[in-house]
PDB file of N, CA, C and O in Angstrom:
ATOM      1  N   MET A   1       0.592  -1.368   0.136  1.00  0.00           N
ATOM      2  CA  MET A   1      -0.027   0.000   0.068  1.00  0.00           C
ATOM      3  C   MET A   1       0.906   1.031   0.156  1.00  0.00           C
ATOM      4  O   MET A   1       1.749   1.128   1.048  1.00  0.00           O
ATOM      5  N   PRO A   2       0.727   1.925  -0.925  1.00  0.00           N
ATOM      6  CA  PRO A   2       1.595   3.492  -1.190  1.00  0.00           C
ATOM      7  C   PRO A   2       1.110   4.171   0.546  1.00  0.00           C
ATOM      8  O   PRO A   2       0.107   3.978   1.233  1.00  0.00           O
ATOM      9  N   VAL A   3       2.430   5.053   0.782  1.00  0.00           N
ATOM     10  CA  VAL A   3       2.332   5.634   1.946  1.00  0.00           C
ATOM     11  C   VAL A   3       1.338   6.849   1.659  1.00  0.00           C
ATOM     12  O   VAL A   3       0.655   7.222   2.612  1.00  0.00           O
ATOM     13  N   HIS A   4       1.193   7.504   0.426  1.00  0.00           N
ATOM     14  CA  HIS A   4       0.247   8.637   0.550  1.00  0.00           C
ATOM     15  C   HIS A   4      -0.884   8.132   0.627  1.00  0.00           C
ATOM     16  O   HIS A   4      -1.604   8.973   1.164  1.00  0.00           O
ATOM     17  N   GLN A   5      -1.674   6.875   0.301  1.00  0.00           N
ATOM     18  CA  GLN A   5      -2.929   6.288   0.604  1.00  0.00           C
ATOM     19  C   GLN A   5      -3.237   6.031   2.234  1.00  0.00           C
ATOM     20  O   GLN A   5      -4.342   6.239   2.733  1.00  0.00           O
ATOM     21  N   ILE A   6      -2.203   5.597   2.893  1.00  0.00           N
ATOM     22  CA  ILE A   6      -2.245   5.592   4.664  1.00  0.00           C
ATOM     23  C   ILE A   6      -2.300   7.155   5.025  1.00  0.00           C
ATOM     24  O   ILE A   6      -2.971   7.370   6.035  1.00  0.00           O
ATOM     25  N   VAL A   7      -1.834   8.109   4.522  1.00  0.00           N
ATOM     26  CA  VAL A   7      -1.686   9.400   4.980  1.00  0.00           C
ATOM     27  C   VAL A   7      -3.146  10.106   4.766  1.00  0.00           C
ATOM     28  O   VAL A   7      -3.745  10.833   5.559  1.00  0.00           O
ATOM     29  N   ARG A   8      -3.484   9.737   3.646  1.00  0.00           N
ATOM     30  CA  ARG A   8      -4.899  10.573   3.111  1.00  0.00           C
ATOM     31  C   ARG A   8      -6.064   9.910   4.046  1.00  0.00           C
ATOM     32  O   ARG A   8      -6.970  10.613   4.494  1.00  0.00           O
ATOM     33  N   MET A   9      -5.974   8.403   4.332  1.00  0.00           N
ATOM     34  CA  MET A   9      -7.093   7.916   4.670  1.00  0.00           C
ATOM     35  C   MET A   9      -7.212   8.277   6.571  1.00  0.00           C
ATOM     36  O   MET A   9      -8.235   8.378   7.247  1.00  0.00           O
ATOM     37  N   MET A  10      -5.527   8.422   7.073  1.00  0.00           N
ATOM     38  CA  MET A  10      -5.716   8.995   8.144  1.00  0.00           C
ATOM     39  C   MET A  10      -6.250  10.569   8.290  1.00  0.00           C
ATOM     40  O   MET A  10      -6.870  10.967   9.276  1.00  0.00           O
ATOM     41  N   ALA A  11      -5.966  11.242   7.350  1.00  0.00           N
ATOM     42  CA  ALA A  11      -6.290  12.621   7.161  1.00  0.00           C
ATOM     43  C   ALA A  11      -7.864  12.568   7.146  1.00  0.00           C
ATOM     44  O   ALA A  11      -8.442  13.351   7.899  1.00  0.00           O
ATOM     45  N   ASN A  12      -8.579  11.760   6.400  1.00  0.00           N
ATOM     46  CA  ASN A  12      -9.674  11.910   6.370  1.00  0.00           C
ATOM     47  C   ASN A  12     -10.548  11.215   7.560  1.00  0.00           C
ATOM     48  O   ASN A  12     -11.738  10.921   7.446  1.00  0.00           O
ATOM     49  N   GLY A  13      -9.816  11.023   8.623  1.00  0.00           N
ATOM     50  CA  GLY A  13     -10.378  10.494   9.892  1.00  0.00           C
ATOM     51  C   GLY A  13     -10.447   9.265  10.065  1.00  0.00           C
ATOM     52  O   GLY A  13     -11.100   9.042  11.085  1.00  0.00           O
ATOM     53  N   ASP A  14     -10.016   8.132   9.459  1.00  0.00           N
ATOM     54  CA  ASP A  14      -9.455   6.941  10.057  1.00  0.00           C
ATOM     55  C   ASP A  14      -8.307   6.829  10.888  1.00  0.00           C
ATOM     56  O   ASP A  14      -7.222   7.403  10.800  1.00  0.00           O
ATOM     57  N   THR A  15      -8.817   5.809  11.894  1.00  0.00           N
ATOM     58  CA  THR A  15      -7.698   5.626  12.795  1.00  0.00           C
ATOM     59  C   THR A  15      -6.952   4.460  12.577  1.00  0.00           C
ATOM     60  O   THR A  15      -7.417   3.510  11.948  1.00  0.00           O
ATOM     61  N   VAL A  16      -5.396   4.474  13.238  1.00  0.00           N
ATOM     62  CA  VAL A  16      -4.608   3.266  13.206  1.00  0.00           C
ATOM     63  C   VAL A  16      -5.455   1.969  13.180  1.00  0.00           C
ATOM     64  O   VAL A  16      -5.220   1.022  12.430  1.00  0.00           O
ATOM     65  N   GLU A  17      -6.533   2.031  14.138  1.00  0.00           N
ATOM     66  CA  GLU A  17      -7.495   1.114  14.350  1.00  0.00           C
ATOM     67  C   GLU A  17      -7.879   0.476  13.122  1.00  0.00           C
ATOM     68  O   GLU A  17      -7.600  -0.627  12.652  1.00  0.00           O
ATOM     69  N   ASP A  18      -8.670   1.544  12.665  1.00  0.00           N
ATOM     70  CA  ASP A  18      -9.477   1.213  11.288  1.00  0.00           C
ATOM     71  C   ASP A  18      -8.876   0.695  10.205  1.00  0.00           C
ATOM     72  O   ASP A  18      -9.406  -0.166   9.503  1.00  0.00           O
ATOM     73  N   LEU A  19      -7.270   1.379   9.917  1.00  0.00           N
ATOM     74  CA  LEU A  19      -6.564   0.574   9.125  1.00  0.00           C
ATOM     75  C   LEU A  19      -6.151  -0.923   9.318  1.00  0.00           C
ATOM     76  O   LEU A  19      -6.098  -1.744   8.402  1.00  0.00           O
ATOM     77  N   LEU A  20      -5.937  -1.107  10.304  1.00  0.00           N
ATOM     78  CA  LEU A  20      -5.560  -2.633  11.049  1.00  0.00           C
ATOM     79  C   LEU A  20      -6.440  -3.496  10.390  1.00  0.00           C
ATOM     80  O   LEU A  20      -6.193  -4.384   9.574  1.00  0.00           O
ATOM     81  N   ALA A  21      -7.861  -2.984  11.015  1.00  0.00           N
ATOM     82  CA  ALA A  21      -9.306  -4.090  10.819  1.00  0.00           C
ATOM     83  C   ALA A  21      -9.273  -3.998   9.072  1.00  0.00           C
ATOM     84  O   ALA A  21      -9.286  -5.049   8.432  1.00  0.00           O
ATOM     85  N   GLU A  22      -9.237  -2.853   8.467  1.00  0.00           N
ATOM     86  CA  GLU A  22      -9.626  -3.060   6.945  1.00  0.00           C
ATOM     87  C   GLU A  22      -8.581  -3.736   5.999  1.00  0.00           C
ATOM     88  O   GLU A  22      -8.792  -4.406   4.988  1.00  0.00           O
ATOM     89  N   TYR A  23      -7.023  -3.278   6.779  1.00  0.00           N
ATOM     90  CA  TYR A  23      -5.797  -3.930   5.814  1.00  0.00           C
ATOM     91  C   TYR A  23      -5.292  -5.098   6.879  1.00  0.00           C
ATOM     92  O   TYR A  23      -4.402  -4.697   7.630  1.00  0.00           O
ATOM     93  N   PRO A  24      -5.628  -6.209   7.038  1.00  0.00           N
ATOM     94  CA  PRO A  24      -4.594  -7.194   7.777  1.00  0.00           C
ATOM     95  C   PRO A  24      -3.217  -7.309   7.755  1.00  0.00           C
ATOM     96  O   PRO A  24      -2.417  -7.642   8.629  1.00  0.00           O
ATOM     97  N   TYR A  25      -3.059  -6.919   6.406  1.00  0.00           N
ATOM     98  CA  TYR A  25      -1.783  -7.415   6.040  1.00  0.00           C
ATOM     99  C   TYR A  25      -0.527  -6.206   6.823  1.00  0.00           C
ATOM    100  O   TYR A  25       0.685  -6.378   6.954  1.00  0.00           O
ATOM    101  N   LEU A  26      -1.396  -4.971   7.247  1.00  0.00           N
ATOM    102  CA  LEU A  26      -0.668  -3.838   7.612  1.00  0.00           C
ATOM    103  C   LEU A  26      -0.146  -4.257   8.999  1.00  0.00           C
ATOM    104  O   LEU A  26      -0.774  -5.197   9.486  1.00  0.00           O
ATOM    105  N   SER A  27       0.803  -3.798   9.697  1.00  0.00           N
ATOM    106  CA  SER A  27       1.263  -3.586  10.643  1.00  0.00           C
ATOM    107  C   SER A  27       1.016  -2.304  11.516  1.00  0.00           C
ATOM    108  O   SER A  27       0.582  -1.385  10.822  1.00  0.00           O
ATOM    109  N   ARG A  28       1.178  -1.964  12.914  1.00  0.00           N
ATOM    110  CA  ARG A  28       1.264  -0.857  13.639  1.00  0.00           C
ATOM    111  C   ARG A  28       2.666  -0.296  13.178  1.00  0.00           C
ATOM    112  O   ARG A  28       2.836   0.914  13.324  1.00  0.00           O
ATOM    113  N   GLU A  29       3.526  -0.927  12.724  1.00  0.00           N
ATOM    114  CA  GLU A  29       4.789  -0.510  12.869  1.00  0.00           C
ATOM    115  C   GLU A  29       4.751  -0.007  11.096  1.00  0.00           C
ATOM    116  O   GLU A  29       5.251   1.063  10.749  1.00  0.00           O
ATOM    117  N   ASP A  30       4.258  -0.711  10.361  1.00  0.00           N
ATOM    118  CA  ASP A  30       4.037  -0.279   8.855  1.00  0.00           C
ATOM    119  C   ASP A  30       3.302   1.195   9.045  1.00  0.00           C
ATOM    120  O   ASP A  30       3.794   2.200   8.533  1.00  0.00           O
ATOM    121  N   ILE A  31       2.287   1.231   9.693  1.00  0.00           N
ATOM    122  CA  ILE A  31       1.604   2.720   9.505  1.00  0.00           C
ATOM    123  C   ILE A  31       2.465   3.869  10.103  1.00  0.00           C
ATOM    124  O   ILE A  31       2.556   4.993   9.611  1.00  0.00           O
ATOM    125  N   MET A  32       3.111   3.416  11.277  1.00  0.00           N
ATOM    126  CA  MET A  32       4.162   4.509  11.726  1.00  0.00           C
ATOM    127  C   MET A  32       5.298   4.771  10.982  1.00  0.00           C
ATOM    128  O   MET A  32       5.888   5.850  11.015  1.00  0.00           O
ATOM    129  N   ALA A  33       5.653   3.734  10.251  1.00  0.00           N
ATOM    130  CA  ALA A  33       6.748   3.977   9.379  1.00  0.00           C
ATOM    131  C   ALA A  33       6.373   4.763   8.450  1.00  0.00           C
ATOM    132  O   ALA A  33       7.166   5.536   7.913  1.00  0.00           O
ATOM    133  N   SER A  34       5.105   4.683   8.120  1.00  0.00           N
ATOM    134  CA  SER A  34       4.665   5.430   6.521  1.00  0.00           C
ATOM    135  C   SER A  34       4.418   6.936   7.390  1.00  0.00           C
ATOM    136  O   SER A  34       4.815   7.924   6.773  1.00  0.00           O
ATOM    137  N   LEU A  35       3.975   7.123   8.373  1.00  0.00           N
ATOM    138  CA  LEU A  35       3.531   8.556   8.753  1.00  0.00           C
ATOM    139  C   LEU A  35       5.297   9.216   8.781  1.00  0.00           C
ATOM    140  O   LEU A  35       5.679  10.107   8.023  1.00  0.00           O
ATOM    141  N   ASP A  36       5.938   8.718   9.544  1.00  0.00           N
ATOM    142  CA  ASP A  36       7.429   8.944   9.907  1.00  0.00           C
ATOM    143  C   ASP A  36       7.910   9.383   8.625  1.00  0.00           C
ATOM    144  O   ASP A  36       8.197  10.580   8.621  1.00  0.00           O
ATOM    145  N   TYR A  37       8.092   8.758   7.494  1.00  0.00           N
ATOM    146  CA  TYR A  37       8.524   9.049   6.094  1.00  0.00           C
ATOM    147  C   TYR A  37       7.809   9.966   5.587  1.00  0.00           C
ATOM    148  O   TYR A  37       8.423  10.822   4.950  1.00  0.00           O
ATOM    149  N   ALA A  38       6.330  10.094   5.694  1.00  0.00           N
ATOM    150  CA  ALA A  38       5.861  11.338   5.038  1.00  0.00           C
ATOM    151  C   ALA A  38       5.905  12.382   5.835  1.00  0.00           C
ATOM    152  O   ALA A  38       5.453  13.382   5.278  1.00  0.00           O
ATOM    153  N   ALA A  39       6.359  12.604   7.195  1.00  0.00           N
ATOM    154  CA  ALA A  39       6.849  13.758   8.261  1.00  0.00           C
ATOM    155  C   ALA A  39       8.285  14.227   7.347  1.00  0.00           C
ATOM    156  O   ALA A  39       8.406  15.335   6.825  1.00  0.00           O
ATOM    157  N   GLY A  40       9.248  13.208   7.290  1.00  0.00           N
ATOM    158  CA  GLY A  40      10.435  13.687   6.583  1.00  0.00           C
ATOM    159  C   GLY A  40      10.207  14.199   5.356  1.00  0.00           C
ATOM    160  O   GLY A  40      10.886  15.186   5.075  1.00  0.00           O
ATOM    161  N   LEU A  41       9.386  13.777   4.481  1.00  0.00           N
ATOM    162  CA  LEU A  41       9.196  14.651   3.089  1.00  0.00           C
ATOM    163  C   LEU A  41       8.698  15.784   3.482  1.00  0.00           C
ATOM    164  O   LEU A  41       9.149  16.726   2.832  1.00  0.00           O
ATOM    165  N   ALA A  42       7.907  16.087   4.330  1.00  0.00           N
ATOM    166  CA  ALA A  42       7.517  17.375   4.665  1.00  0.00           C
ATOM    167  C   ALA A  42       8.223  18.550   5.229  1.00  0.00           C
ATOM    168  O   ALA A  42       8.015  19.758   5.118  1.00  0.00           O
ATOM    169  N   GLU A  43       9.069  17.898   5.832  1.00  0.00           N
ATOM    170  CA  GLU A  43      10.057  18.865   6.986  1.00  0.00           C
ATOM    171  C   GLU A  43      10.501  19.874   5.723  1.00  0.00           C
ATOM    172  O   GLU A  43      10.631  19.440   4.578  1.00  0.00           O
ATOM    173  N   GLU A  44      10.691  21.110   6.039  1.00  0.00           N
ATOM    174  CA  GLU A  44      11.083  22.120   5.272  1.00  0.00           C
ATOM    175  C   GLU A  44      12.703  22.200   5.545  1.00  0.00           C
ATOM    176  O   GLU A  44      13.126  22.217   6.701  1.00  0.00           O
ATOM    177  N   GLN A  45      13.676  22.252   4.291  1.00  0.00           N
ATOM    178  CA  GLN A  45      15.001  21.942   4.235  1.00  0.00           C
ATOM    179  C   GLN A  45      15.271  23.705   4.151  1.00  0.00           C
ATOM    180  O   GLN A  45      14.547  24.392   3.430  1.00  0.00           O
ATOM    181  N   VAL A  46      16.199  24.211   4.832  1.00  0.00           N
ATOM    182  CA  VAL A  46      16.836  25.461   4.938  1.00  0.00           C
ATOM    183  C   VAL A  46      18.135  25.522   4.566  1.00  0.00           C
ATOM    184  O   VAL A  46      19.063  25.450   5.372  1.00  0.00           O
ATOM    185  N   THR A  47      18.256  25.644   3.443  1.00  0.00           N
ATOM    186  CA  THR A  47      19.830  25.929   2.681  1.00  0.00           C
ATOM    187  C   THR A  47      20.261  27.209   3.039  1.00  0.00           C
ATOM    188  O   THR A  47      19.458  28.131   2.901  1.00  0.00           O
ATOM    189  N   PRO A  48      21.415  27.446   3.486  1.00  0.00           N
ATOM    190  CA  PRO A  48      21.813  28.818   3.895  1.00  0.00           C
ATOM    191  C   PRO A  48      22.549  29.447   2.278  1.00  0.00           C
ATOM    192  O   PRO A  48      22.923  28.665   1.404  1.00  0.00           O
ATOM    193  N   ILE A  49      22.637  30.860   2.149  1.00  0.00           N
ATOM    194  CA  ILE A  49      22.519  31.340   0.833  1.00  0.00           C
ATOM    195  C   ILE A  49      23.994  32.104   1.228  1.00  0.00           C
ATOM    196  O   ILE A  49      23.964  33.088   1.967  1.00  0.00           O
ATOM    197  N   GLU A  50      25.177  31.632   0.735  1.00  0.00           N
ATOM    198  CA  GLU A  50      26.480  32.260   0.800  1.00  0.00           C
ATOM    199  C   GLU A  50      26.355  33.651   0.290  1.00  0.00           C
ATOM    200  O   GLU A  50      25.934  33.837  -0.852  1.00  0.00           O
ATOM    201  N   VAL A  51      26.656  34.533   0.980  1.00  0.00           N
ATOM    202  CA  VAL A  51      26.970  36.383   0.602  1.00  0.00           C
ATOM    203  C   VAL A  51      28.378  36.489  -0.115  1.00  0.00           C
ATOM    204  O   VAL A  51      29.445  36.153   0.398  1.00  0.00           O
ATOM    205  N   ALA A  52      28.217  36.975  -1.298  1.00  0.00           N
ATOM    206  CA  ALA A  52      29.367  37.569  -1.897  1.00  0.00           C
ATOM    207  C   ALA A  52      30.066  38.843  -1.548  1.00  0.00           C
ATOM    208  O   ALA A  52      29.397  39.869  -1.424  1.00  0.00           O
ATOM    209  N   ASN A  53      31.417  38.855  -1.374  1.00  0.00           N
ATOM    210  CA  ASN A  53      31.940  40.237  -0.776  1.00  0.00           C
ATOM    211  C   ASN A  53      31.628  41.135  -1.902  1.00  0.00           C
ATOM    212  O   ASN A  53      31.427  40.628  -3.005  1.00  0.00           O
ATOM    213  N   LEU A  54      31.592  41.874  -1.813  1.00  0.00           N
ATOM    214  CA  LEU A  54      31.082  43.140  -2.870  1.00  0.00           C
ATOM    215  C   LEU A  54      32.159  44.329  -2.797  1.00  0.00           C
ATOM    216  O   LEU A  54      32.003  45.346  -3.473  1.00  0.00           O
TER     217      LEU A  54
END
C-alpha cells in the first residue's frame, strides 16, 4: 500500500485501528513508518545562501 494512501486515509479521519482492521496485512509499525516517512518529506529544508563580498 502506498504511503500517500495511508496518510490520506488518516487525514480523512481513519484511525490506526481502522486501517489495521481493514487491511490485515498492515502492522502498526508499517503505519507508523509511513507517517514518519511522510513527515520527513514534509520537513522544510533550509539551505543557507552564501553572500559574496561586494
